[in-house]
N, C-alpha and C positions, 0 to 999 in steps of 0.2 A: 316872442321870436323864437321860432321854430331852426335848428341846424340837425345836420347828420354826419355821424360817423359809425363806420364800421356797419353800414346800413340799417343803424338805429336812428330814432331822434333823440335829440336834447331840449326838454321844453327850458324856457325863459332863461338862454344864454346867448349872450352879444355874439360869441363867436364860439368856434368848436379846437377842440386840440388840434394841432397843425404838425407837431415836431415829432420825429421817431422816438422822443422818449417818452411818452405818451404810457400811463400805468395806472392800474385797479389796485387803489389803496381804500385802506378802512379806518374809517374816521373813531375818534376816541368812545362816540356814541353808537357805533355800529355802523353808522350810513356807508353803504360805499359808493366812492368816487371816482373822477379819471382825474390824474394827474400829471399837468405837464410838467417840462422839464424848470422851469418858471417859479414852479410853485402853483400856477393857477389851477383850480380845481373846476370840475364840470359833472354834474349827475350822468347814472349808467345810463343804459337804455331803459325803456319806459314801460315795456310791456308787462314787468312787474308792477304788483300794487302791494296794499293791506287787503285787500278782500279776496275771501278764497271760496270757491264754487263747486261744489261736487255736487255730480249729478250722472243720469244715464244707470241707474239702477236694474235689476233684473225683468222687474215687471211692473212699474209705475214710472210716473211723468214728474216727479218732486225733484227742486233745485233747491239747494239748501248752500247758507253762505256762512263763511266766519270772517272775524277780524284778526288775522294770523298774527298780531303784532301783539295780540292781550288772549291770553288760552281762556277759554269756555264754551260751550255749547253752542251746537249751529243753531242757524235760524231760517224759517222758510221766505224762499225768494221767491219761487211761482213753479210754473211747468213748462214742460217739453211741449212742441206741437202733437206730440204722439208717444205712447206709453211705448219706452224698450231700454234693452242695456246691452252690455258691450259694444260702446261705442268710444268714441276718443274724443279729448277735448282741447283747444288751445286759445289765446288770446291775445290781442293787439294791445292790450292795454285797458282800454276804454268797451271793445266789445268781445264777449265772451261765443264760442263758437263749438256747438256738439256735432259729429259726424260719425253716421253711419249707427249700427246696432241690431240688437233682435230681439222678440218678445215671442214666449210662451214656446218656446221649442218649433214655431210655426212658420215665420215671416222673416227674413232678411229684409233691413232696411237700408236704401240709399241716401235717406234721410239728411240733411244739414239743417240745424236751428243757430239760432243768434239772441243774446240777449244784451241790454245793456249795463255793465257792471256794476256802475253808480246806483241804477234805479231799481228796486224788486219790481217784479212782472213776471208775466206768461214771457215765453220764447217765440219768435217769430222764423217764418219760413226762408232760410236762406238761399237753398237751392240741391243740387244732388250729386253726390259723387258719381264718378263715372260708371259704378257696376253696386248693388246691394254686396255689403260686408261687413261684418262684422267684429269686434276683437283687434281691430287696429290700433296703434299708439300714434299718437298726436303729437306736435312741436312747434314752434313758432319762432321766427325771429323780431316780430314787430308788427312784420311786414304782411308777409305768408303765414300762412299756415299748412301744413305738411300733413299728411297720413299716410301711415305703411305699414304692411302687415296686414295681418285677419284672417278670415275665412269664412264660406257660407256655410249653410246647414247641414248639408250635406258632406262638413268636414273635410274642403277641400281648402286646404291650407295657401296663402296667396304671399306672392312677395311684391305687389304693387305698391308702389308710391303714386298718392298723386296732391295736388295743390290748390289753394285758391287764396287770393286778396281778401284777408278778412273785410275790410274797410267797403270794400265794394260785393254786394250779394250778386249771384251767379254758382253755375255747374262749376265743380273742382275739373280739374285738366291732369291729364297725365304728368308724371314727372319722372320716372324712372323705376329700379327694380331694385327690390334687399338683395343682399348676396344670397338669402337664403329665405324660402318662403317657411312663416311660422307667423304663427297667433301667441296672443298675450303677451305682447311685448310692452316692455317698458320702455319712456322716449323723453326727451328732455331738449333743452337748446340753449345755445348763447345766441350773440345777435350776428355769428355766419354758420353756424354748425348745426345740423340736425342729429339727436343722435337716437338709436333703437338698443335696445340691449337684453338679451335673453328671449324668451318665448317656446314656443312648441304646445305641447300639451301635457295631460297628466301621464301618459305614457312613454312621450319621447321630449326631455326638455332640452335647451339649448343656453350655452355659456357667451353666445357670439353677439359681438358689439360690433352696429354699424356705424357708419355716417356720412353725412351728405356736405354738399354748401349749399344752401338754401337759397341763395338767389339766381346759384345756376342748376337747370333743371339737367336729370343725369344718372348712372344708376349708383348704390350705394359703395362704399370702401369699406373694407376690413379696420376695425380701429384697435381689437385685441380681444380680451375675455373677460367675462364676471367671475369672479374669487369661486362661483358655483351654478351651474348649471339648472335652471329653473325657468318657470313663465307663472305670469301674473302678478310679479312685482310691479310696483308703483314708482315712476319716474319724474323729480326737478329735479331744479338748479341754482345756481347762483349766478353771478353774469360770469364767471371761471369754471365753476367745478359742479360736475353733476351728481346726482346721488338715485341712487335705486334700493327700495329698501322692501321687505317681502319676496313671496313668493311659493312656488309650492314644487317638490319634485318625486319622484316615485321611492317607494320604500322609506319615506321619514314624513313626519308631520309638516304643516306648512312652516315657513320659514318665519324665523325674527331677522334676518340678516340682512344688515345695511352695507353695500360698498359705493365708494365714490371713485370719480376719476377726474383729472383736468380735461375739460374739454377741448383746449388747442393742443394736447398732448398727445398723440394715440402712442395705445400700450395697454395692459392690463389692468384693472379694476382694483382696488386697496378694500383691505375691511376698516369697516367707518367704527360699526358696534352694531346693537340690538334694537329691533322693537320692544316695546312692552307685552307684546302678545304676538304667539305666531299668527300668519295668516296671509292669503294669495287674493290677488283680484281687487286692491286697497285703489283706491284714488289719491293722488300726491299733487300738492301745490307749493307754491312760495312765494315770501316776496323779497329773495334775493340775499336774503339772510337767514332768513328760519323756513326750514319745510317742514309743511304738515302730511301725514300720513292717515287716511279715515277707512273706515268700514274695511270689506272683505269677508273672507271666508275662512271658517274652521271646521275641519271634520266632525267634531267632538260638539259642538255648537253652532255649526251654519253659519247664519250672518254676523257680524259684528257689528257693532257702535262706536268702536272705542276709536279716539283720535290721538297720534303721537306727535310730537316734535322733536328736534333736534337745532341746533344751531348747524348750518351748512359748513361753515369755514374750520369749526371745530370737530374731530372727530370724539367719540363716544356713545352711548347709550340714550335712548327715545326715554323721554319723560312725557306724562300723561297732560293732553292738550284739553282735554272735554268729550264729549260725546256727540253724534247723528241725532237727530229727532228719534229716529228709529234704528233697529240693526239692520243692514244694507249692501248690498254686493250687487254684481262688481259696478263700481265707480270710477269715474272720469273725473278729475280733479283741472283746475285753472287757476288764474290770479286775474287783478286785473284793478282799475279805479286809482 
């Protein structure tokens, strides 16, 4: 049986939390559950899962996957419908979606692809964005996927937000606008809010954090600021906390910085710790407990194959997770299954 709470679906439960005392708690095994005042527990929103997906490298079609709860190297999943990088990714738990991108500094795409996360294989056509766009950040509340920001090949930065219903193939629809046009944003979500953090380009970075209510179309609202203005960070989240890892800025090597926010509480980000290696244009995914940051770019080594992980509920430095099958950037990540 499926029941709905806070716009997310709970599987296998006979009823959903109903009281004003509902809280998220962590069991001794690390599992997050909803708990009512009478002690009854329910599983959290289901678009998180143990399979992490990374794709949208600069010039190939490769999709790779990992098991988030078990550190190790990535495995081949399949291929996108068209070779491209600099897109966004999100999921509803069972279906992963890849939005936009570009190839060879020549072609911008409005392409949207999808996969079934539990079954390896090639992506299928989903539909199209409202216009060609690259470098937009995507997130989901488990029903809607939203893509915000980005730019076109002539370096016109965008404030566009658009959305899809992940379970239903078709073209994207206009949602509203970010507070500021920018590209290379990091994004994450909980069951109600979508977040875009940072962005810009190598000559103009932003510390801006915006948010939307995903079920309600309209323009984004200011949330607060990152600890450091940067572009090309990766974002992922638990049911309560958003984390943003890596990124680049003018006058410094690419960053190891990890910040975090509480998604339902507006305000500035707080320092979390550091990645094991400096990088920008990473991909991020999580199972709501562990976050993994993969690949990226470093000025001295170009592409990176590194994957790092953190425990989202605990601040501290990242640890080595394993490696991608090859050094890759830029990457988009999502999770499910």
